[in-house]
C-alpha positions in Angstrom: 353.2 8.8 130.3 355.5 5.7 130.2 353.8 4.4 133.3 350.5 4.5 132.3 351.5 2.9 129.0 353.0 0.1 130.9 350.3 -0.6 133.3 347.7 -0.6 130.1 349.7 -3.4 128.6 349.6 -5.8 131.7 347.1 -8.4 131.6 346.1 -11.5 133.6 345.4 -13.6 130.8 347.2 -16.9 131.3 349.8 -17.3 128.5 350.0 -20.5 126.4 353.7 -20.9 127.7 352.6 -20.8 131.3 349.9 -23.5 130.5 352.4 -26.2 129.7 355.1 -26.8 127.1 354.6 -25.7 123.6 355.3 -28.7 121.1 358.7 -28.7 119.2 358.0 -28.2 115.3 360.4 -30.7 114.1 360.2 -29.6 110.6 361.9 -26.2 111.5 365.7 -26.7 112.4 366.3 -30.1 111.2 364.2 -30.2 108.2 366.2 -27.3 106.7 369.3 -28.8 107.4 370.8 -31.3 104.6 371.5 -34.5 106.3 375.2 -36.4 106.7 377.1 -33.3 108.3 379.4 -34.0 111.5 382.2 -32.5 113.3 384.2 -35.0 115.4 387.3 -34.9 117.3 389.2 -37.1 120.0 389.4 -35.3 123.2 392.0 -36.7 125.5 391.1 -40.2 124.0 387.5 -40.1 123.8 385.8 -39.5 120.6 383.3 -36.4 120.4 381.2 -36.9 117.3 378.6 -34.6 116.5 376.1 -34.9 113.7 372.9 -33.4 114.4 372.0 -29.9 113.1 375.7 -29.8 111.5 376.1 -26.7 109.2 378.2 -23.9 107.9 377.2 -20.5 107.6 378.4 -17.0 107.3 376.9 -14.4 110.1 377.3 -11.0 110.6 379.2 -11.2 113.8 382.2 -12.7 112.0 384.6 -11.4 109.4 384.0 -11.8 105.6 385.8 -14.9 104.3 385.2 -16.9 107.6 382.4 -19.3 108.4 380.8 -20.5 111.6 380.4 -24.6 111.8 377.9 -25.9 114.4 377.1 -29.5 115.3 375.6 -31.2 118.2 374.4 -34.4 119.8 372.9 -35.2 123.2 376.0 -34.1 125.3 378.4 -31.9 123.2 378.3 -29.0 120.5 381.3 -28.3 118.7 381.6 -24.6 117.4 384.3 -23.7 115.0 384.6 -20.3 113.1 387.3 -20.9 110.3 388.6 -19.5 107.0 386.5 -20.5 104.2 389.9 -21.1 101.8 391.5 -24.1 101.0 394.8 -24.1 103.0 396.6 -24.8 106.1 395.6 -22.1 108.9 396.4 -21.4 112.6 394.6 -19.7 115.5 394.2 -17.3 116.8 394.2 -15.4 113.9 392.6 -17.9 111.3 389.9 -18.8 113.8 389.0 -20.7 116.8 387.3 -23.9 118.3 384.7 -24.2 121.3 383.6 -27.6 122.8 380.8 -27.0 124.9 378.8 -29.4 127.1 375.0 -29.0 126.8 372.7 -29.1 129.9 375.7 -29.6 132.1 377.4 -27.5 134.8 381.0 -28.2 133.2 382.5 -25.4 131.4 383.1 -25.2 127.9 386.6 -25.2 126.4 387.8 -23.0 123.7 391.1 -22.3 121.7 390.8 -18.5 122.7 391.1 -19.5 126.3 394.4 -19.1 127.8 396.6 -21.9 126.7 394.4 -22.6 123.5 395.7 -23.2 120.0 394.5 -24.9 117.0 395.6 -25.9 113.6 393.1 -26.4 110.6 393.3 -27.7 107.0 390.5 -26.8 104.8 390.4 -29.2 102.0 387.0 -28.1 100.2 386.0 -24.6 100.8 382.2 -23.9 100.1 379.7 -21.7 98.5 375.9 -21.9 99.9 374.5 -25.5 99.1 378.2 -26.9 99.0 380.3 -28.9 101.3 383.0 -27.3 103.9 385.3 -30.0 104.6 388.5 -30.2 106.5 390.7 -31.6 109.4 391.9 -29.8 112.7 393.9 -30.2 116.0 393.6 -28.3 118.9 394.5 -27.4 122.6 391.4 -26.4 124.4 391.5 -24.7 127.4 388.8 -24.3 129.9 386.8 -20.9 129.6 385.8 -20.6 133.2 387.9 -21.8 136.1 391.3 -23.2 136.0 392.6 -26.7 134.6 394.9 -28.3 132.3 394.1 -27.6 128.6 392.9 -30.7 126.8 394.1 -31.9 123.5 392.0 -32.8 120.6 393.3 -34.8 117.7 392.1 -36.5 114.6 389.5 -33.6 114.2 387.4 -33.6 111.0 384.3 -31.8 109.7 382.1 -32.4 106.7 379.1 -29.9 106.8 376.8 -28.4 104.1 376.8 -24.6 104.0 373.4 -23.1 104.4 372.3 -19.6 103.6 373.8 -17.0 105.3 372.1 -15.1 108.3 372.3 -11.4 108.2 
């Protein structure tokens, strides 16, 4: 029975995505995110500052009391999962950091990879529509392959918290 149903659902009609790239709706992601947010850190002497789509939010994949923080630029994306409480916190129990290259074959780095560590200072916790702010340092190791861990210094974030996702 399932085969007959699948065969009936097949079509030779050309889908719009097959005909060419769909236009990007620039008002969706960036329009819903308040401006002015960023995540930055010095990775082995080079500053990686990301300020596009910079947000904090709670999502169902993380513990209550924690927030996910994301920000990107043309080359990198920072992802932090941290406690939403003023104070000093350390990895692994109080969060983690990922620095992921975009559109690159290079491997991302994370504090939860072998040899990784981090410390956060949350200076301002955030409710929805408020700013989450703080600093961090980290040792981030490659998630794939082997390489010496890299040091992140002068880490800082200032991101608006948006509505949580289910």
